[in-house]
C-alpha positions as CSV (number, residue, x, y, z in Angstrom):
1,M,-8.6,-31.8,-53.9
2,V,-11.9,-30.3,-52.3
3,A,-11.5,-32.6,-49.3
4,G,-7.6,-31.7,-48.9
5,R,-8.8,-27.9,-49.1
6,R,-11.4,-28.3,-46.6
7,K,-9.0,-30.0,-44.2
8,L,-6.3,-27.3,-44.6
9,K,-9.0,-24.6,-44.0
10,T,-10.0,-26.5,-40.9
11,D,-6.5,-26.9,-39.6
12,W,-6.0,-23.2,-40.1
13,E,-9.0,-22.3,-38.2
14,E,-8.3,-24.4,-35.3
15,L,-4.7,-23.0,-35.2
16,G,-6.3,-19.6,-35.2
17,N,-8.4,-20.6,-32.5
18,L,-5.4,-22.1,-30.4
19,M,-3.6,-18.7,-30.9
20,A,-6.5,-16.7,-29.6
21,E,-7.0,-18.8,-26.5
22,V,-3.0,-18.5,-25.9
23,A,-3.4,-14.8,-26.3
24,Q,-6.5,-14.4,-24.0
25,S,-4.5,-16.7,-21.4
26,A,-1.3,-14.5,-21.6
27,R,-3.6,-11.5,-21.1
28,R,-5.4,-12.9,-18.2
29,N,-1.9,-14.0,-16.5
30,Q,-0.7,-10.5,-17.0
31,V,-3.9,-8.9,-15.5
32,N,-3.7,-11.5,-12.5
33,A,-0.1,-10.7,-12.1
34,F,-0.4,-6.9,-12.0
35,A,-3.7,-7.2,-9.6
36,A,-1.6,-9.3,-7.1
37,S,1.0,-6.8,-7.2
38,F,-1.3,-3.9,-6.9
39,M,-3.0,-5.3,-4.1
40,G,0.1,-6.1,-2.4
41,W,1.4,-2.6,-2.4
42,T,-1.8,-1.5,-1.3
43,L,-1.8,-3.3,1.6
44,D,1.8,-2.3,2.4
45,A,0.8,1.3,2.4
46,Y,-2.5,0.5,4.5
47,G,-0.6,-1.2,7.4
48,F,2.0,1.6,7.6
49,F,-0.5,4.6,7.2
50,V,-2.8,3.4,9.8
51,V,-0.1,4.3,12.5
52,V,0.3,7.7,10.9
53,F,-3.6,8.4,11.6
54,L,-3.1,6.8,15.1
55,V,-0.3,8.9,16.7
56,G,-2.4,10.5,19.3
57,T,-4.8,7.6,19.7
58,L,-1.9,5.1,20.3
59,S,-0.1,7.6,22.7
60,T,-3.2,7.8,24.8
61,A,-3.8,4.1,24.7
62,F,-0.1,3.1,25.8
63,H,0.1,6.2,28.0
64,V,3.3,7.6,26.3
65,G,4.3,10.4,24.5
66,K,3.6,11.1,20.9
67,A,7.2,11.3,20.2
68,L,7.7,7.5,21.1
69,I,4.7,6.6,18.6
70,I,6.8,8.5,15.9
71,V,9.7,6.7,17.0
72,T,7.8,3.4,16.3
73,L,7.1,4.9,12.4
74,T,10.9,5.4,12.3
75,A,11.8,2.1,13.4
76,M,9.4,0.6,10.9
77,L,10.8,2.3,8.1
78,A,14.4,1.6,9.3
79,A,13.6,-2.1,9.3
80,R,12.5,-2.0,5.6
81,P,15.9,-2.4,4.1
82,V,16.3,-5.5,6.3
83,G,13.1,-6.8,4.7
84,A,13.9,-5.7,1.1
85,F,17.4,-7.5,1.2
86,V,15.8,-11.0,2.6
87,F,12.8,-11.0,0.4
88,G,14.7,-9.8,-2.5
89,L,17.1,-12.7,-2.0
90,L,14.3,-15.2,-1.7
91,T,12.5,-13.7,-4.7
92,D,15.4,-14.4,-7.1
93,R,16.0,-17.7,-5.4
94,Y,12.5,-19.2,-5.1
95,G,10.4,-17.1,-7.5
96,R,8.0,-14.0,-7.4
97,R,4.7,-15.5,-6.8
98,A,5.8,-17.8,-3.9
99,V,7.5,-15.1,-2.1
100,L,4.7,-12.4,-2.9
101,M,2.3,-15.0,-1.2
102,L,4.7,-15.6,1.7
103,N,5.0,-11.8,2.0
104,V,1.2,-11.2,2.4
105,S,0.7,-13.9,4.8
106,Y,3.6,-12.4,7.0
107,F,1.4,-9.1,6.7
108,I,-1.6,-10.7,7.9
109,L,-0.1,-12.3,10.8
110,M,1.6,-9.0,11.9
111,E,-1.7,-7.0,11.4
112,L,-3.3,-9.4,13.8
113,L,-0.6,-9.1,16.4
114,L,-0.5,-5.2,16.2
115,G,-4.1,-5.2,16.9
116,F,-3.7,-7.1,19.9
117,S,-0.9,-5.2,21.3
118,S,-1.2,-4.6,25.0
119,S,1.9,-2.4,25.6
120,Y,4.0,0.2,23.8
121,K,6.8,-2.4,24.1
122,F,4.9,-5.2,22.5
123,F,3.7,-2.4,19.8
124,L,7.1,-1.3,19.3
125,I,8.8,-4.8,18.6
126,A,5.9,-6.0,16.5
127,G,6.0,-2.8,14.5
128,V,9.9,-3.5,13.8
129,I,8.9,-7.0,12.6
130,Y,6.2,-5.8,10.6
131,G,8.6,-3.0,8.9
132,M,10.8,-5.9,7.5
133,G,7.6,-7.0,5.5
134,F,7.2,-3.3,4.2
135,G,10.5,-3.7,2.8
136,G,9.8,-7.0,1.0
137,M,6.6,-6.0,-0.9
138,W,7.7,-3.5,-3.2
139,G,10.5,-5.5,-5.0
140,V,8.4,-8.7,-5.1
141,G,5.4,-7.1,-6.5
142,A,7.3,-4.7,-9.1
143,S,9.4,-7.9,-10.4
144,L,6.4,-9.9,-10.8
145,S,4.1,-7.4,-12.5
146,M,6.7,-5.6,-14.7
147,E,8.1,-9.0,-16.2
148,A,4.5,-10.0,-16.8
149,V,3.5,-6.7,-18.8
150,P,4.6,-5.7,-22.2
151,Q,7.6,-3.7,-22.3
152,R,5.8,-0.8,-24.2
153,W,3.3,-0.4,-21.3
154,R,5.9,-0.6,-18.4
155,G,6.0,3.1,-17.9
156,L,2.4,3.8,-17.8
157,L,1.7,0.5,-15.7
158,S,4.5,1.3,-13.4
159,G,2.8,4.6,-12.5
160,V,-0.6,2.5,-12.1
161,L,1.3,0.1,-9.8
162,Q,2.9,3.0,-7.6
163,S,-0.6,4.5,-7.3
164,G,-1.6,1.5,-5.2
165,Y,0.3,3.0,-2.4
166,S,-1.9,6.1,-2.4
167,V,-4.9,3.7,-2.5
168,G,-3.5,2.2,0.6
169,Y,-3.3,5.7,2.2
170,I,-6.8,6.6,1.1
171,I,-8.2,3.5,2.6
172,A,-6.3,4.1,5.9
173,A,-7.8,7.7,5.9
174,I,-11.4,6.2,5.4
175,A,-10.9,3.8,8.2
176,A,-9.6,6.8,10.3
177,R,-12.8,8.5,9.4
178,F,-15.3,6.0,10.1
179,V,-13.8,2.7,11.8
180,L,-11.7,4.6,14.4
181,P,-14.6,6.4,15.8
182,T,-17.1,3.4,16.0
183,L,-15.0,0.2,16.3
184,G,-11.7,1.7,17.9
185,W,-8.1,1.5,17.0
186,R,-7.6,-2.3,16.9
187,W,-10.1,-2.8,14.4
188,M,-8.0,-0.4,11.8
189,F,-5.2,-3.2,12.2
190,W,-7.6,-6.1,12.0
191,M,-9.0,-4.6,8.9
192,G,-5.4,-5.0,7.4
193,G,-5.7,-8.6,8.0
194,I,-9.0,-8.9,6.0
195,L,-7.3,-6.7,3.2
196,G,-4.4,-9.3,3.3
197,L,-6.7,-12.3,2.9
198,V,-8.2,-10.7,-0.1
199,T,-4.9,-9.9,-1.7
200,L,-3.6,-13.5,-0.8
201,L,-6.8,-14.9,-2.6
202,V,-5.9,-12.6,-5.9
203,S,-2.2,-14.0,-5.4
204,F,-3.5,-17.5,-6.1
205,G,-4.4,-16.5,-9.4
206,A,-1.0,-14.9,-10.3
207,P,1.1,-17.1,-12.6
208,E,4.9,-17.2,-11.9
209,S,7.2,-14.7,-13.9
210,E,8.6,-16.5,-17.1
211,A,11.5,-14.1,-16.9
212,W,12.4,-15.8,-13.8
213,K,11.9,-19.1,-15.0
214,Q,14.2,-18.4,-17.6
215,H,17.0,-16.8,-15.6
216,R,16.5,-18.5,-12.2
217,A,19.3,-18.1,-9.8
218,P,21.1,-21.3,-8.9
219,S,21.7,-20.3,-5.3
220,M,21.6,-17.4,-2.8
221,V,25.3,-17.3,-3.3
222,A,24.9,-16.7,-7.0
223,V,22.5,-13.7,-6.4
224,L,25.0,-12.1,-4.1
225,R,27.8,-12.6,-6.6
226,I,25.9,-10.6,-9.2
227,V,25.2,-7.7,-6.8
228,G,28.8,-7.9,-5.8
229,Q,29.8,-7.5,-9.7
230,E,27.3,-4.5,-10.1
231,W,28.4,-2.9,-6.8
232,K,28.6,0.6,-8.1
233,Q,25.3,0.8,-9.9
234,F,23.8,-0.9,-6.8
235,A,25.2,1.7,-4.5
236,Y,24.2,4.4,-6.8
237,L,20.5,3.2,-7.0
238,V,20.4,2.8,-3.2
239,F,21.8,6.3,-2.6
240,M,19.3,7.8,-5.1
241,M,16.4,6.0,-3.5
242,V,17.5,7.1,0.1
243,F,16.7,10.6,-1.0
244,M,13.6,9.6,-2.9
245,M,12.4,8.2,0.2
246,F,13.3,11.3,2.2
247,L,11.0,13.4,-0.2
248,S,8.3,10.8,0.2
249,H,8.2,9.8,4.0
250,G,9.7,12.7,5.0
251,T,6.6,14.7,4.0
252,Q,3.7,12.4,4.0
253,D,4.2,10.6,7.2
254,L,3.5,13.3,9.8
255,Y,1.2,15.4,7.5
256,P,-2.0,14.4,9.2
257,D,-0.6,15.0,12.7
258,F,1.0,18.6,11.4
259,L,-2.7,19.4,10.1
260,R,-4.0,18.7,13.6
261,S,-1.2,20.0,15.8
262,T,-0.5,23.2,13.9
263,H,-3.7,24.1,12.1
264,G,-6.2,22.8,14.5
265,A,-7.9,20.5,11.8
266,S,-10.3,18.0,13.1
267,N,-10.0,14.3,12.7
268,S,-12.6,14.1,10.1
269,A,-10.9,17.0,8.0
270,V,-7.5,15.4,8.3
271,A,-9.1,12.1,6.8
272,Y,-10.6,14.1,3.9
273,I,-7.7,16.0,3.2
274,A,-5.5,13.0,3.1
275,I,-7.9,11.3,0.6
276,L,-7.8,14.5,-1.7
277,F,-4.0,14.7,-1.7
278,N,-3.7,11.0,-2.5
279,I,-6.1,11.5,-5.5
280,G,-3.6,13.8,-6.6
281,A,-0.7,11.4,-5.9
282,I,-2.9,8.8,-8.1
283,V,-2.9,11.3,-10.8
284,G,0.7,12.2,-10.6
285,A,1.7,8.4,-10.6
286,I,-0.2,7.7,-13.7
287,L,0.7,10.9,-15.6
288,F,4.4,10.7,-15.0
289,G,4.5,7.0,-15.6
290,A,2.9,7.8,-19.0
291,L,5.5,10.6,-19.5
292,S,8.2,8.2,-18.6
293,Q,7.1,5.8,-21.4
294,R,7.4,8.6,-23.9
295,L,10.1,10.9,-22.8
296,G,12.4,8.8,-20.5
297,R,12.5,7.8,-16.9
298,R,15.1,10.4,-15.9
299,F,13.0,13.5,-17.4
300,A,9.9,12.2,-15.7
301,M,11.4,11.9,-12.3
302,V,13.2,15.2,-12.4
303,G,9.8,16.8,-13.8
304,A,8.1,15.4,-10.7
305,L,10.6,16.7,-8.4
306,V,10.6,20.1,-9.6
307,L,6.7,20.2,-9.4
308,S,7.1,19.2,-5.8
309,I,9.7,21.7,-4.9
310,A,7.6,24.5,-6.6
311,V,4.5,23.8,-4.5
312,I,6.3,23.5,-1.1
313,P,5.1,27.1,-0.1
314,W,1.3,25.9,-0.5
315,W,1.6,22.7,1.3
316,A,3.9,23.7,4.1
317,F,3.4,27.2,4.7
318,G,0.0,27.9,3.5
319,G,-2.1,30.1,5.9
320,T,-5.4,28.3,5.4
321,L,-6.5,24.6,5.1
322,A,-7.9,25.5,1.8
323,T,-4.4,26.5,0.4
324,L,-2.9,23.5,2.4
325,T,-5.1,21.0,0.6
326,V,-4.5,22.7,-2.8
327,G,-0.8,22.5,-2.4
328,A,-0.9,18.9,-0.8
329,F,-3.1,17.7,-3.8
């Protein structure tokens, strides 16, 4: 009897240790998946906002008007839906982790090519191809991370994930302040390649999504068939996100050049203001992400929109850099 009780106690202890190991491994997998997605989103933002800080510099380097550099920004954004569609299909068919690593590798290659641009035409073509990679990153990363984390934390962690975009903007601002004056504009793109390598290393440690394994699409046609069946909801979400992107990219993309051209801010002042308003974006992403978990997604989105509209007079029409900075934050 005594020996039996001792064996039973030992078995329970072993089971408890096994369950603890499984829980620890699950948490580690969640962290790795989220970190890989966060880094990918940061890389996405850095690669785009580098160009935002280089509008004047690239105009001079390629002997074209600033308007043509802005056309490149527009073309990069216009290519995003293509990349979103292609990488989205690949993600549902072949898995989140594998396509994330493919997307990051794509980024690294294009960052290097952009840094070697010898003419505006080369830069424009490379920028459009790069833009397709932009489109792929958010869908892949959001799927991998949100399917890995507990449902009760998805609102808050979606805000944290979104803040990765602002972190990328901050890194681009820091590069504009310190790398551009010392190493030149090409190194700003090559730094993106280095950031991409770090992201790729982090992605190696991310597990494949269990939700994807359970609901893996048998073919590309099957994925498209589901989209066709839910075409009304799909069209509504696309329509909504179009206007969300107007709000986002329609304001922040040319804000550094607006500060320089309209208000005569120096390059260093522009970089510091960009860092400050992106800190505000990080605070807002986390705050409204947490609110969405408690009060609902729609309420949080409407609240963020109302706040954005309310401060337009400050960040758009402020008479001083201080007022503009507070409003932008």
